N, CA, C and O atoms as a Tripos MOL2 file, in Angstrom:
@<TRIPOS>MOLECULE
protein
  312   311    78     0     0
PROTEIN
NO_CHARGES

@<TRIPOS>ATOM
      1 N           0.7330   -1.2980   -0.2690 N.3       1 MET1
      2 CA          0.0710    0.0380   -0.1650 C.3       1 MET1
      3 C           0.7860    1.2740    0.2180 C.2       1 MET1
      4 O           1.3120    1.4000    1.3240 O.2       1 MET1
      5 N           0.8080    2.3880   -0.9010 N.am      2 GLU2
      6 CA          1.4020    3.2010   -1.0860 C.3       2 GLU2
      7 C           0.6520    4.5720   -0.1550 C.2       2 GLU2
      8 O          -0.5560    4.8080   -0.1580 O.2       2 GLU2
      9 N           1.6780    5.3480    0.5890 N.am      3 LEU3
     10 CA          1.1390    6.4430    1.3500 C.3       3 LEU3
     11 C           1.2900    7.6120    0.6070 C.2       3 LEU3
     12 O           2.3470    7.9000    0.0460 O.2       3 LEU3
     13 N           0.1160    8.4140    0.5710 N.am      4 PHE4
     14 CA          0.3940    9.6940   -0.4780 C.3       4 PHE4
     15 C           0.4480   10.6270    0.2930 C.2       4 PHE4
     16 O          -0.3070   10.4810    1.2540 O.2       4 PHE4
     17 N           1.2020   11.8220    0.2880 N.am      5 LYS5
     18 CA          0.9420   12.6470    1.2860 C.3       5 LYS5
     19 C          -0.0180   13.6490    1.0510 C.2       5 LYS5
     20 O          -0.1370   14.1160   -0.0820 O.2       5 LYS5
     21 N          -0.7030   14.0260    1.9660 N.am      6 ASP6
     22 CA         -1.7990   14.6850    2.3270 C.3       6 ASP6
     23 C          -1.5650   15.9990    1.4490 C.2       6 ASP6
     24 O          -0.4760   16.5710    1.4910 O.2       6 ASP6
     25 N          -2.6000   16.4570    0.6650 N.am      7 VAL7
     26 CA         -2.7300   17.5340   -0.4900 C.3       7 VAL7
     27 C          -3.6790   18.3910   -0.1360 C.2       7 VAL7
     28 O          -3.7930   19.4320   -0.7820 O.2       7 VAL7
     29 N          -4.4260   18.1540    0.8100 N.am      8 GLY8
     30 CA         -5.4150   18.8330    1.3560 C.3       8 GLY8
     31 C          -5.0590   20.0520    2.1340 C.2       8 GLY8
     32 O          -3.9030   20.4670    2.2190 O.2       8 GLY8
     33 N          -6.2170   20.6800    2.7690 N.am      9 GLY9
     34 CA         -5.7530   21.7700    3.4200 C.3       9 GLY9
     35 C          -6.2000   23.2550    2.9510 C.2       9 GLY9
     36 O          -6.7340   23.5600    1.8850 O.2       9 GLY9
     37 N          -5.9090   23.9380    3.8250 N.am     10 ARG10
     38 CA         -6.0220   25.6710    3.2780 C.3      10 ARG10
     39 C          -4.7050   25.7740    2.5850 C.2      10 ARG10
     40 O          -3.6320   25.3240    2.9850 O.2      10 ARG10
     41 N          -4.9780   26.5190    1.3430 N.am     11 PRO11
     42 CA         -3.9140   27.1510    0.3990 C.3      11 PRO11
     43 C          -3.3570   28.2920    1.2850 C.2      11 PRO11
     44 O          -3.8630   29.1470    2.0110 O.2      11 PRO11
     45 N          -2.2090   27.9730    0.9480 N.am     12 GLN12
     46 CA         -0.8190   28.9820    1.1570 C.3      12 GLN12
     47 C          -1.1190   30.6080    0.9360 C.2      12 GLN12
     48 O          -1.6280   30.8760   -0.1520 O.2      12 GLN12
     49 N          -0.9320   31.4260    1.5980 N.am     13 LYS13
     50 CA         -0.9090   32.7960    1.3280 C.3      13 LYS13
     51 C           0.0740   33.3120    0.7640 C.2      13 LYS13
     52 O           1.1860   32.9190    1.1160 O.2      13 LYS13
     53 N          -0.0490   34.4510   -0.3840 N.am     14 SER14
     54 CA          0.9810   34.9510   -0.6790 C.3      14 SER14
     55 C           0.7840   36.3280   -0.9900 C.2      14 SER14
     56 O          -0.4070   36.6260   -0.8950 O.2      14 SER14
     57 N           1.5730   37.3410   -1.3520 N.am     15 LEU15
     58 CA          1.8110   38.6940   -1.7180 C.3      15 LEU15
     59 C           2.0760   39.0870   -2.9000 C.2      15 LEU15
     60 O           3.1720   38.7560   -3.3530 O.2      15 LEU15
     61 N           1.1430   39.9170   -3.7610 N.am     16 SER16
     62 CA          1.4080   40.2610   -5.1890 C.3      16 SER16
     63 C           2.6630   41.2490   -5.0430 C.2      16 SER16
     64 O           3.0560   41.6970   -3.9660 O.2      16 SER16
     65 N           3.2030   41.5030   -6.2350 N.am     17 GLU17
     66 CA          4.0690   42.5110   -6.2760 C.3      17 GLU17
     67 C           3.7590   43.7760   -5.8280 C.2      17 GLU17
     68 O           4.5800   44.6140   -5.4550 O.2      17 GLU17
     69 N           2.2470   43.9350   -5.8810 N.am     18 GLN18
     70 CA          1.7960   45.5280   -5.4930 C.3      18 GLN18
     71 C           1.9570   45.5080   -3.6420 C.2      18 GLN18
     72 O           2.2190   46.3930   -2.8260 O.2      18 GLN18
     73 N           1.7160   44.3300   -3.5430 N.am     19 GLN19
     74 CA          1.5150   44.4070   -2.2200 C.3      19 GLN19
     75 C           2.6080   44.4730   -1.2080 C.2      19 GLN19
     76 O           2.5400   44.8580   -0.0400 O.2      19 GLN19
     77 N           4.1990   43.7720   -2.2550 N.am     20 VAL20
     78 CA          5.3130   43.8390   -1.6850 C.3      20 VAL20
     79 C           5.9090   44.9680   -1.6590 C.2      20 VAL20
     80 O           6.8700   45.1070   -0.9020 O.2      20 VAL20
     81 N           5.4400   46.1060   -2.5410 N.am     21 GLN21
     82 CA          5.4760   47.5980   -2.5030 C.3      21 GLN21
     83 C           4.9960   48.1980   -1.5380 C.2      21 GLN21
     84 O           5.6430   49.1500   -1.1020 O.2      21 GLN21
     85 N           3.9020   47.8910   -0.9930 N.am     22 GLU22
     86 CA          3.3240   48.3080    0.1410 C.3      22 GLU22
     87 C           4.0620   48.0270    1.4590 C.2      22 GLU22
     88 O           4.2900   48.8330    2.3610 O.2      22 GLU22
     89 N           4.4090   46.6610    1.3950 N.am     23 VAL23
     90 CA          5.2560   46.4410    2.6960 C.3      23 VAL23
     91 C           6.2470   47.3380    2.7800 C.2      23 VAL23
     92 O           6.4670   47.7280    3.9260 O.2      23 VAL23
     93 N           6.9380   47.8050    1.9010 N.am     24 ARG24
     94 CA          8.0910   48.4370    1.7700 C.3      24 ARG24
     95 C           7.7680   49.7720    2.1560 C.2      24 ARG24
     96 O           8.6030   50.3420    2.8590 O.2      24 ARG24
     97 N           6.6570   50.4320    1.8210 N.am     25 ALA25
     98 CA          6.2940   51.4380    1.9600 C.3      25 ALA25
     99 C           5.6340   51.7500    3.1490 C.2      25 ALA25
    100 O           5.2700   52.9150    3.3100 O.2      25 ALA25
    101 N           5.3910   50.8180    4.1100 N.am     26 LEU26
    102 CA          4.7760   50.7170    5.2990 C.3      26 LEU26
    103 C           5.5500   50.2920    6.5620 C.2      26 LEU26
    104 O           5.1690   50.3970    7.7280 O.2      26 LEU26
    105 N           6.8610   49.7290    6.0410 N.am     27 ALA27
    106 CA          7.5040   48.9560    7.2780 C.3      27 ALA27
    107 C           8.1240   49.9640    7.9620 C.2      27 ALA27
    108 O           8.6400   49.6260    9.0280 O.2      27 ALA27
    109 N           8.2180   51.1720    7.6210 N.am     28 GLY28
    110 CA          9.1700   51.8840    8.7150 C.3      28 GLY28
    111 C           8.1600   52.4350    9.4390 C.2      28 GLY28
    112 O           8.4190   52.4990   10.6400 O.2      28 GLY28
    113 N           6.9890   52.8950    9.0820 N.am     29 VAL29
    114 CA          5.5730   53.0390   10.4740 C.3      29 VAL29
    115 C           5.0690   52.2880   11.2260 C.2      29 VAL29
    116 O           4.8010   52.5610   12.3960 O.2      29 VAL29
    117 N           4.8190   51.0130   10.5590 N.am     30 LEU30
    118 CA          4.3150   49.8660   11.4200 C.3      30 LEU30
    119 C           4.9270   48.4540   11.6560 C.2      30 LEU30
    120 O           5.4750   47.7140   10.8390 O.2      30 LEU30
    121 N           4.7470   48.3140   12.6740 N.am     31 SER31
    122 CA          5.3440   47.2870   13.1990 C.3      31 SER31
    123 C           4.7880   45.6950   12.3750 C.2      31 SER31
    124 O           3.8850   45.6650   11.5390 O.2      31 SER31
    125 N           5.4530   44.6540   12.7820 N.am     32 LYS32
    126 CA          5.0710   43.3780   11.8480 C.3      32 LYS32
    127 C           3.6310   43.0900   12.2730 C.2      32 LYS32
    128 O           2.9820   42.6230   11.3370 O.2      32 LYS32
    129 N           2.9950   43.2200   13.3190 N.am     33 GLN33
    130 CA          1.7490   43.0080   13.9390 C.3      33 GLN33
    131 C           0.5210   43.8050   13.0690 C.2      33 GLN33
    132 O          -0.4630   43.3910   12.4550 O.2      33 GLN33
    133 N           1.0960   45.2020   13.3370 N.am     34 GLN34
    134 CA          0.1340   45.9810   12.5880 C.3      34 GLN34
    135 C           0.2020   46.1210   11.2120 C.2      34 GLN34
    136 O          -0.6350   46.8090   10.6280 O.2      34 GLN34
    137 N           1.3740   45.3770   10.4370 N.am     35 LEU35
    138 CA          1.5220   45.1180    8.7750 C.3      35 LEU35
    139 C           0.7870   43.8590    8.7700 C.2      35 LEU35
    140 O           0.0490   43.6500    7.8070 O.2      35 LEU35
    141 N           0.8560   43.1680    9.5020 N.am     36 ALA36
    142 CA          0.0400   41.5800    9.2520 C.3      36 ALA36
    143 C          -1.6700   42.0640    9.1700 C.2      36 ALA36
    144 O          -2.4780   41.7670    8.2900 O.2      36 ALA36
    145 N          -1.8800   42.8630   10.3410 N.am     37 ALA37
    146 CA         -3.3270   43.1840   10.5380 C.3      37 ALA37
    147 C          -3.4950   44.1930    9.2910 C.2      37 ALA37
    148 O          -4.6410   44.2710    8.8490 O.2      37 ALA37
    149 N          -2.6050   44.8940    8.7310 N.am     38 TYR38
    150 CA         -3.1420   45.6520    7.4710 C.3      38 TYR38
    151 C          -3.5710   44.7180    6.1940 C.2      38 TYR38
    152 O          -4.4330   45.1370    5.4210 O.2      38 TYR38
    153 N          -3.0270   43.5980    6.0150 N.am     39 PHE39
    154 CA         -3.1830   42.4890    5.3340 C.3      39 PHE39
    155 C          -3.9670   41.3860    5.6320 C.2      39 PHE39
    156 O          -4.0060   40.3310    5.0000 O.2      39 PHE39
    157 N          -4.8090   41.7870    6.9750 N.am     40 SER40
    158 CA         -5.8330   40.8830    7.1700 C.3      40 SER40
    159 C          -5.4730   39.6290    7.3560 C.2      40 SER40
    160 O          -6.2230   38.8160    6.8170 O.2      40 SER40
    161 N          -4.5130   39.1690    7.9820 N.am     41 MET41
    162 CA         -3.5040   38.2160    8.4180 C.3      41 MET41
    163 C          -3.0980   38.0470    9.8230 C.2      41 MET41
    164 O          -3.3600   39.0380   10.5040 O.2      41 MET41
    165 N          -2.5070   37.0310   10.4820 N.am     42 CYS42
    166 CA         -1.9740   37.3980   11.7920 C.3      42 CYS42
    167 C          -0.3960   37.5150   11.4430 C.2      42 CYS42
    168 O           0.0320   37.5680   10.2900 O.2      42 CYS42
    169 N           0.4530   37.5480   12.6860 N.am     43 GLU43
    170 CA          1.5750   38.0680   12.1770 C.3      43 GLU43
    171 C           2.3390   36.4730   12.1020 C.2      43 GLU43
    172 O           3.3720   36.5000   11.4330 O.2      43 GLU43
    173 N           2.1230   35.6360   12.4580 N.am     44 ASN44
    174 CA          2.7410   33.9130   12.2580 C.3      44 ASN44
    175 C           2.5850   33.8010   10.6690 C.2      44 ASN44
    176 O           3.5060   33.3850    9.9650 O.2      44 ASN44
    177 N           1.2900   34.2220   10.1360 N.am     45 THR45
    178 CA          1.3420   34.1420    8.8020 C.3      45 THR45
    179 C           2.3690   34.6730    7.8590 C.2      45 THR45
    180 O           3.0890   34.1410    7.0140 O.2      45 THR45
    181 N           2.1310   36.4090    8.4540 N.am     46 LEU46
    182 CA          3.1050   37.2060    7.7550 C.3      46 LEU46
    183 C           4.3810   36.6990    7.8040 C.2      46 LEU46
    184 O           4.9210   36.5750    6.7040 O.2      46 LEU46
    185 N           5.2190   36.2650    9.0840 N.am     47 ASN47
    186 CA          6.4860   35.3230    9.2110 C.3      47 ASN47
    187 C           6.7240   34.2510    8.1020 C.2      47 ASN47
    188 O           7.7200   34.2240    7.3800 O.2      47 ASN47
    189 N           5.5640   33.2720    8.0550 N.am     48 GLU48
    190 CA          5.9030   32.2350    7.2010 C.3      48 GLU48
    191 C           6.0780   32.8710    5.3200 C.2      48 GLU48
    192 O           6.9610   32.4820    4.5560 O.2      48 GLU48
    193 N           4.9810   33.8900    4.9670 N.am     49 ILE49
    194 CA          5.2750   34.5020    3.8190 C.3      49 ILE49
    195 C           6.5620   34.9870    3.6080 C.2      49 ILE49
    196 O           7.0950   34.7180    2.5310 O.2      49 ILE49
    197 N           7.3170   35.8200    4.6430 N.am     50 CYS50
    198 CA          8.3300   35.9030    4.4340 C.3      50 CYS50
    199 C           9.7690   34.5630    4.3960 C.2      50 CYS50
    200 O          10.8960   34.6990    3.9190 O.2      50 CYS50
    201 N           9.3390   33.7020    4.8840 N.am     51 LYS51
    202 CA         10.0370   32.7810    4.9170 C.3      51 LYS51
    203 C          10.1460   32.3310    3.2160 C.2      51 LYS51
    204 O          11.1330   32.1540    2.5020 O.2      51 LYS51
    205 N           8.7970   32.2460    2.9560 N.am     52 ARG52
    206 CA          8.6380   31.3940    1.5460 C.3      52 ARG52
    207 C           8.8640   32.4650    0.3740 C.2      52 ARG52
    208 O           9.2170   31.8810   -0.6510 O.2      52 ARG52
    209 N           8.7760   33.7380    0.2240 N.am     53 GLN53
    210 CA          8.7900   34.8450   -0.1690 C.3      53 GLN53
    211 C           9.7620   35.7200    0.1240 C.2      53 GLN53
    212 O           9.3560   36.7620    0.6400 O.2      53 GLN53
    213 N          11.2600   35.5980   -0.0900 N.am     54 PRO54
    214 CA         12.4320   36.5940    0.3360 C.3      54 PRO54
    215 C          12.0170   37.9740   -0.0840 C.2      54 PRO54
    216 O          12.1880   38.8700    0.7430 O.2      54 PRO54
    217 N          11.5850   38.2240   -1.0520 N.am     55 GLU55
    218 CA         11.3290   39.3370   -1.8080 C.3      55 GLU55
    219 C          10.4130   40.3040   -0.5370 C.2      55 GLU55
    220 O          10.6210   41.5130   -0.4340 O.2      55 GLU55
    221 N           9.5220   39.6600    0.2640 N.am     56 VAL56
    222 CA          8.6120   40.3270    1.2680 C.3      56 VAL56
    223 C           9.6580   40.7920    2.0930 C.2      56 VAL56
    224 O           9.8830   41.9980    2.1890 O.2      56 VAL56
    225 N          10.4180   39.8100    2.7890 N.am     57 PHE57
    226 CA         11.3760   40.3420    3.9920 C.3      57 PHE57
    227 C          12.0550   41.1730    3.4970 C.2      57 PHE57
    228 O          11.9870   42.2410    4.1050 O.2      57 PHE57
    229 N          12.9230   41.1770    2.3530 N.am     58 ASP58
    230 CA         13.8600   42.0950    2.0170 C.3      58 ASP58
    231 C          13.0450   43.2410    1.7990 C.2      58 ASP58
    232 O          13.7280   44.2620    1.7250 O.2      58 ASP58
    233 N          11.7350   43.4400    1.6600 N.am     59 ALA59
    234 CA         11.1300   44.7510    1.3700 C.3      59 ALA59
    235 C          10.8860   45.1880    2.5650 C.2      59 ALA59
    236 O          11.0350   46.3860    2.8060 O.2      59 ALA59
    237 N          10.4770   44.3260    3.5100 N.am     60 TYR60
    238 CA         10.1850   44.9130    5.0780 C.3      60 TYR60
    239 C          11.8890   45.4540    5.8450 C.2      60 TYR60
    240 O          11.9970   46.3510    6.6820 O.2      60 TYR60
    241 N          12.7160   44.8660    5.4390 N.am     61 ARG61
    242 CA         13.8370   45.1130    5.7770 C.3      61 ARG61
    243 C          14.7590   46.4040    5.1410 C.2      61 ARG61
    244 O          15.6580   46.9700    5.7630 O.2      61 ARG61
    245 N          14.3540   46.7080    3.8610 N.am     62 ARG62
    246 CA         14.5180   47.6500    3.4390 C.3      62 ARG62
    247 C          13.4890   48.8030    3.6270 C.2      62 ARG62
    248 O          14.0250   49.9050    3.5000 O.2      62 ARG62
    249 N          12.3800   48.8410    3.8500 N.am     63 GLY63
    250 CA         11.4750   50.0040    4.2210 C.3      63 GLY63
    251 C          11.9970   50.5420    5.6480 C.2      63 GLY63
    252 O          12.1020   51.7520    5.8470 O.2      63 GLY63
    253 N          12.3230   49.5790    6.6400 N.am     64 ARG64
    254 CA         12.8150   49.4900    8.1470 C.3      64 ARG64
    255 C          14.1250   50.5730    7.6270 C.2      64 ARG64
    256 O          14.1430   51.8010    7.7160 O.2      64 ARG64
    257 N          14.7620   50.0190    7.2870 N.am     65 ALA65
    258 CA         16.1710   50.7480    7.0390 C.3      65 ALA65
    259 C          16.1350   52.4220    6.4640 C.2      65 ALA65
    260 O          16.6070   53.4620    6.9210 O.2      65 ALA65
    261 N          15.5070   52.1690    5.5060 N.am     66 GLU66
    262 CA         15.1970   53.8480    4.9310 C.3      66 GLU66
    263 C          14.8530   54.5680    5.9020 C.2      66 GLU66
    264 O          15.6860   55.4430    6.1360 O.2      66 GLU66
    265 N          13.5770   54.5730    6.8720 N.am     67 THR67
    266 CA         12.9180   55.2690    7.3160 C.3      67 THR67
    267 C          13.9960   55.6320    8.5290 C.2      67 THR67
    268 O          14.1240   56.8360    8.7490 O.2      67 THR67
    269 N          14.7800   54.7250    9.3350 N.am     68 LEU68
    270 CA         15.4730   54.3800   10.1480 C.3      68 LEU68
    271 C          17.0300   55.6440    9.7410 C.2      68 LEU68
    272 O          17.7950   56.1770   10.5460 O.2      68 LEU68
    273 N          17.0020   55.7400    8.3760 N.am     69 GLU69
    274 CA         18.4380   56.1150    7.8200 C.3      69 GLU69
    275 C          17.8020   57.7860    8.0380 C.2      69 GLU69
    276 O          18.3790   58.6860    8.6470 O.2      69 GLU69
    277 N          16.6360   57.8620    7.4400 N.am     70 GLY70
    278 CA         16.1070   59.4390    7.3910 C.3      70 GLY70
    279 C          16.0850   59.7140    8.8420 C.2      70 GLY70
    280 O          16.7960   60.6580    9.1880 O.2      70 GLY70
    281 N          15.4880   59.1570    9.6800 N.am     71 GLU71
    282 CA         15.7320   59.6230   10.9500 C.3      71 GLU71
    283 C          16.7200   59.8390   11.6390 C.2      71 GLU71
    284 O          16.7070   60.6950   12.5240 O.2      71 GLU71
    285 N          17.9500   58.9700   11.3130 N.am     72 VAL72
    286 CA         19.2430   59.1220   12.0580 C.3      72 VAL72
    287 C          19.8880   60.6520   11.2930 C.2      72 VAL72
    288 O          20.6500   61.3820   11.9260 O.2      72 VAL72
    289 N          19.5070   60.9280   10.0670 N.am     73 ILE73
    290 CA         20.1940   62.0200    9.3980 C.3      73 ILE73
    291 C          19.4800   63.0730   10.0110 C.2      73 ILE73
    292 O          20.1070   64.1280   10.1000 O.2      73 ILE73
    293 N          18.6030   63.0610   10.3490 N.am     74 GLU74
    294 CA         17.6680   64.4360   10.5670 C.3      74 GLU74
    295 C          18.1690   64.8140   12.1630 C.2      74 GLU74
    296 O          18.3400   65.9530   12.6000 O.2      74 GLU74
    297 N          18.3490   63.5600   12.8870 N.am     75 ARG75
    298 CA         18.8460   63.8570   14.2990 C.3      75 ARG75
    299 C          20.2110   64.6140   14.5570 C.2      75 ARG75
    300 O          20.5440   65.3290   15.5020 O.2      75 ARG75
    301 N          21.1960   64.0620   12.9190 N.am     76 LEU76
    302 CA         22.5010   64.2740   12.9510 C.3      76 LEU76
    303 C          22.2060   66.0480   12.3590 C.2      76 LEU76
    304 O          23.2550   66.6880   12.4340 O.2      76 LEU76
    305 N          21.5100   66.5370   12.0420 N.am     77 LYS77
    306 CA         21.4790   67.8040   11.4540 C.3      77 LYS77
    307 C          21.2670   68.9950   12.7220 C.2      77 LYS77
    308 O          21.7070   70.1410   12.8150 O.2      77 LYS77
    309 N          20.4940   68.2720   13.5330 N.am     78 LEU78
    310 CA         20.4980   69.0740   14.9870 C.3      78 LEU78
    311 C          21.4720   69.4730   15.5750 C.2      78 LEU78
    312 O          21.3470   70.0570   16.6510 O.2      78 LEU78
@<TRIPOS>BOND
     1     1     2 1
     2     2     3 1
     3     3     4 2
     4     3     5 am
     5     5     6 1
     6     6     7 1
     7     7     8 2
     8     7     9 am
     9     9    10 1
    10    10    11 1
    11    11    12 2
    12    11    13 am
    13    13    14 1
    14    14    15 1
    15    15    16 2
    16    15    17 am
    17    17    18 1
    18    18    19 1
    19    19    20 2
    20    19    21 am
    21    21    22 1
    22    22    23 1
    23    23    24 2
    24    23    25 am
    25    25    26 1
    26    26    27 1
    27    27    28 2
    28    27    29 am
    29    29    30 1
    30    30    31 1
    31    31    32 2
    32    31    33 am
    33    33    34 1
    34    34    35 1
    35    35    36 2
    36    35    37 am
    37    37    38 1
    38    38    39 1
    39    39    40 2
    40    39    41 am
    41    41    42 1
    42    42    43 1
    43    43    44 2
    44    43    45 am
    45    45    46 1
    46    46    47 1
    47    47    48 2
    48    47    49 am
    49    49    50 1
    50    50    51 1
    51    51    52 2
    52    51    53 am
    53    53    54 1
    54    54    55 1
    55    55    56 2
    56    55    57 am
    57    57    58 1
    58    58    59 1
    59    59    60 2
    60    59    61 am
    61    61    62 1
    62    62    63 1
    63    63    64 2
    64    63    65 am
    65    65    66 1
    66    66    67 1
    67    67    68 2
    68    67    69 am
    69    69    70 1
    70    70    71 1
    71    71    72 2
    72    71    73 am
    73    73    74 1
    74    74    75 1
    75    75    76 2
    76    75    77 am
    77    77    78 1
    78    78    79 1
    79    79    80 2
    80    79    81 am
    81    81    82 1
    82    82    83 1
    83    83    84 2
    84    83    85 am
    85    85    86 1
    86    86    87 1
    87    87    88 2
    88    87    89 am
    89    89    90 1
    90    90    91 1
    91    91    92 2
    92    91    93 am
    93    93    94 1
    94    94    95 1
    95    95    96 2
    96    95    97 am
    97    97    98 1
    98    98    99 1
    99    99   100 2
   100    99   101 am
   101   101   102 1
   102   102   103 1
   103   103   104 2
   104   103   105 am
   105   105   106 1
   106   106   107 1
   107   107   108 2
   108   107   109 am
   109   109   110 1
   110   110   111 1
   111   111   112 2
   112   111   113 am
   113   113   114 1
   114   114   115 1
   115   115   116 2
   116   115   117 am
   117   117   118 1
   118   118   119 1
   119   119   120 2
   120   119   121 am
   121   121   122 1
   122   122   123 1
   123   123   124 2
   124   123   125 am
   125   125   126 1
   126   126   127 1
   127   127   128 2
   128   127   129 am
   129   129   130 1
   130   130   131 1
   131   131   132 2
   132   131   133 am
   133   133   134 1
   134   134   135 1
   135   135   136 2
   136   135   137 am
   137   137   138 1
   138   138   139 1
   139   139   140 2
   140   139   141 am
   141   141   142 1
   142   142   143 1
   143   143   144 2
   144   143   145 am
   145   145   146 1
   146   146   147 1
   147   147   148 2
   148   147   149 am
   149   149   150 1
   150   150   151 1
   151   151   152 2
   152   151   153 am
   153   153   154 1
   154   154   155 1
   155   155   156 2
   156   155   157 am
   157   157   158 1
   158   158   159 1
   159   159   160 2
   160   159   161 am
   161   161   162 1
   162   162   163 1
   163   163   164 2
   164   163   165 am
   165   165   166 1
   166   166   167 1
   167   167   168 2
   168   167   169 am
   169   169   170 1
   170   170   171 1
   171   171   172 2
   172   171   173 am
   173   173   174 1
   174   174   175 1
   175   175   176 2
   176   175   177 am
   177   177   178 1
   178   178   179 1
   179   179   180 2
   180   179   181 am
   181   181   182 1
   182   182   183 1
   183   183   184 2
   184   183   185 am
   185   185   186 1
   186   186   187 1
   187   187   188 2
   188   187   189 am
   189   189   190 1
   190   190   191 1
   191   191   192 2
   192   191   193 am
   193   193   194 1
   194   194   195 1
   195   195   196 2
   196   195   197 am
   197   197   198 1
   198   198   199 1
   199   199   200 2
   200   199   201 am
   201   201   202 1
   202   202   203 1
   203   203   204 2
   204   203   205 am
   205   205   206 1
   206   206   207 1
   207   207   208 2
   208   207   209 am
   209   209   210 1
   210   210   211 1
   211   211   212 2
   212   211   213 am
   213   213   214 1
   214   214   215 1
   215   215   216 2
   216   215   217 am
   217   217   218 1
   218   218   219 1
   219   219   220 2
   220   219   221 am
   221   221   222 1
   222   222   223 1
   223   223   224 2
   224   223   225 am
   225   225   226 1
   226   226   227 1
   227   227   228 2
   228   227   229 am
   229   229   230 1
   230   230   231 1
   231   231   232 2
   232   231   233 am
   233   233   234 1
   234   234   235 1
   235   235   236 2
   236   235   237 am
   237   237   238 1
   238   238   239 1
   239   239   240 2
   240   239   241 am
   241   241   242 1
   242   242   243 1
   243   243   244 2
   244   243   245 am
   245   245   246 1
   246   246   247 1
   247   247   248 2
   248   247   249 am
   249   249   250 1
   250   250   251 1
   251   251   252 2
   252   251   253 am
   253   253   254 1
   254   254   255 1
   255   255   256 2
   256   255   257 am
   257   257   258 1
   258   258   259 1
   259   259   260 2
   260   259   261 am
   261   261   262 1
   262   262   263 1
   263   263   264 2
   264   263   265 am
   265   265   266 1
   266   266   267 1
   267   267   268 2
   268   267   269 am
   269   269   270 1
   270   270   271 1
   271   271   272 2
   272   271   273 am
   273   273   274 1
   274   274   275 1
   275   275   276 2
   276   275   277 am
   277   277   278 1
   278   278   279 1
   279   279   280 2
   280   279   281 am
   281   281   282 1
   282   282   283 1
   283   283   284 2
   284   283   285 am
   285   285   286 1
   286   286   287 1
   287   287   288 2
   288   287   289 am
   289   289   290 1
   290   290   291 1
   291   291   292 2
   292   291   293 am
   293   293   294 1
   294   294   295 1
   295   295   296 2
   296   295   297 am
   297   297   298 1
   298   298   299 1
   299   299   300 2
   300   299   301 am
   301   301   302 1
   302   302   303 1
   303   303   304 2
   304   303   305 am
   305   305   306 1
   306   306   307 1
   307   307   308 2
   308   307   309 am
   309   309   310 1
   310   310   311 1
   311   311   312 2
@<TRIPOS>SUBSTRUCTURE
     1 MET1         2 RESIDUE 1 A MET
     2 GLU2         6 RESIDUE 1 A GLU
     3 LEU3        10 RESIDUE 1 A LEU
     4 PHE4        14 RESIDUE 1 A PHE
     5 LYS5        18 RESIDUE 1 A LYS
     6 ASP6        22 RESIDUE 1 A ASP
     7 VAL7        26 RESIDUE 1 A VAL
     8 GLY8        30 RESIDUE 1 A GLY
     9 GLY9        34 RESIDUE 1 A GLY
    10 ARG10       38 RESIDUE 1 A ARG
    11 PRO11       42 RESIDUE 1 A PRO
    12 GLN12       46 RESIDUE 1 A GLN
    13 LYS13       50 RESIDUE 1 A LYS
    14 SER14       54 RESIDUE 1 A SER
    15 LEU15       58 RESIDUE 1 A LEU
    16 SER16       62 RESIDUE 1 A SER
    17 GLU17       66 RESIDUE 1 A GLU
    18 GLN18       70 RESIDUE 1 A GLN
    19 GLN19       74 RESIDUE 1 A GLN
    20 VAL20       78 RESIDUE 1 A VAL
    21 GLN21       82 RESIDUE 1 A GLN
    22 GLU22       86 RESIDUE 1 A GLU
    23 VAL23       90 RESIDUE 1 A VAL
    24 ARG24       94 RESIDUE 1 A ARG
    25 ALA25       98 RESIDUE 1 A ALA
    26 LEU26      102 RESIDUE 1 A LEU
    27 ALA27      106 RESIDUE 1 A ALA
    28 GLY28      110 RESIDUE 1 A GLY
    29 VAL29      114 RESIDUE 1 A VAL
    30 LEU30      118 RESIDUE 1 A LEU
    31 SER31      122 RESIDUE 1 A SER
    32 LYS32      126 RESIDUE 1 A LYS
    33 GLN33      130 RESIDUE 1 A GLN
    34 GLN34      134 RESIDUE 1 A GLN
    35 LEU35      138 RESIDUE 1 A LEU
    36 ALA36      142 RESIDUE 1 A ALA
    37 ALA37      146 RESIDUE 1 A ALA
    38 TYR38      150 RESIDUE 1 A TYR
    39 PHE39      154 RESIDUE 1 A PHE
    40 SER40      158 RESIDUE 1 A SER
    41 MET41      162 RESIDUE 1 A MET
    42 CYS42      166 RESIDUE 1 A CYS
    43 GLU43      170 RESIDUE 1 A GLU
    44 ASN44      174 RESIDUE 1 A ASN
    45 THR45      178 RESIDUE 1 A THR
    46 LEU46      182 RESIDUE 1 A LEU
    47 ASN47      186 RESIDUE 1 A ASN
    48 GLU48      190 RESIDUE 1 A GLU
    49 ILE49      194 RESIDUE 1 A ILE
    50 CYS50      198 RESIDUE 1 A CYS
    51 LYS51      202 RESIDUE 1 A LYS
    52 ARG52      206 RESIDUE 1 A ARG
    53 GLN53      210 RESIDUE 1 A GLN
    54 PRO54      214 RESIDUE 1 A PRO
    55 GLU55      218 RESIDUE 1 A GLU
    56 VAL56      222 RESIDUE 1 A VAL
    57 PHE57      226 RESIDUE 1 A PHE
    58 ASP58      230 RESIDUE 1 A ASP
    59 ALA59      234 RESIDUE 1 A ALA
    60 TYR60      238 RESIDUE 1 A TYR
    61 ARG61      242 RESIDUE 1 A ARG
    62 ARG62      246 RESIDUE 1 A ARG
    63 GLY63      250 RESIDUE 1 A GLY
    64 ARG64      254 RESIDUE 1 A ARG
    65 ALA65      258 RESIDUE 1 A ALA
    66 GLU66      262 RESIDUE 1 A GLU
    67 THR67      266 RESIDUE 1 A THR
    68 LEU68      270 RESIDUE 1 A LEU
    69 GLU69      274 RESIDUE 1 A GLU
    70 GLY70      278 RESIDUE 1 A GLY
    71 GLU71      282 RESIDUE 1 A GLU
    72 VAL72      286 RESIDUE 1 A VAL
    73 ILE73      290 RESIDUE 1 A ILE
    74 GLU74      294 RESIDUE 1 A GLU
    75 ARG75      298 RESIDUE 1 A ARG
    76 LEU76      302 RESIDUE 1 A LEU
    77 LYS77      306 RESIDUE 1 A LYS
    78 LEU78      310 RESIDUE 1 A LEU
C-alpha cells in the first residue's frame, strides 16, 4: 500500500508585487503585527510568507532601514 502525502488543507497565502511594494512603504511606520493586520492576517502568517517569499522580507527590511536612515540624518542635522 502506497502512502500519499496529504495535499488537502488551506491554501498558502502569498503577497502580490503591489503588496510587496506596500510592505516596503509601510514597514517604517508599522510594526510586523500592524503590517499583518493591514493585510488581514496574523503575524505568524506574515512570518511564514517572509520565509517563502524572500522579496517580502527584503522589502520589510529595506523599508525599515530607509526610515531609520532618514531619522538618523534628521537627528544629526540638529
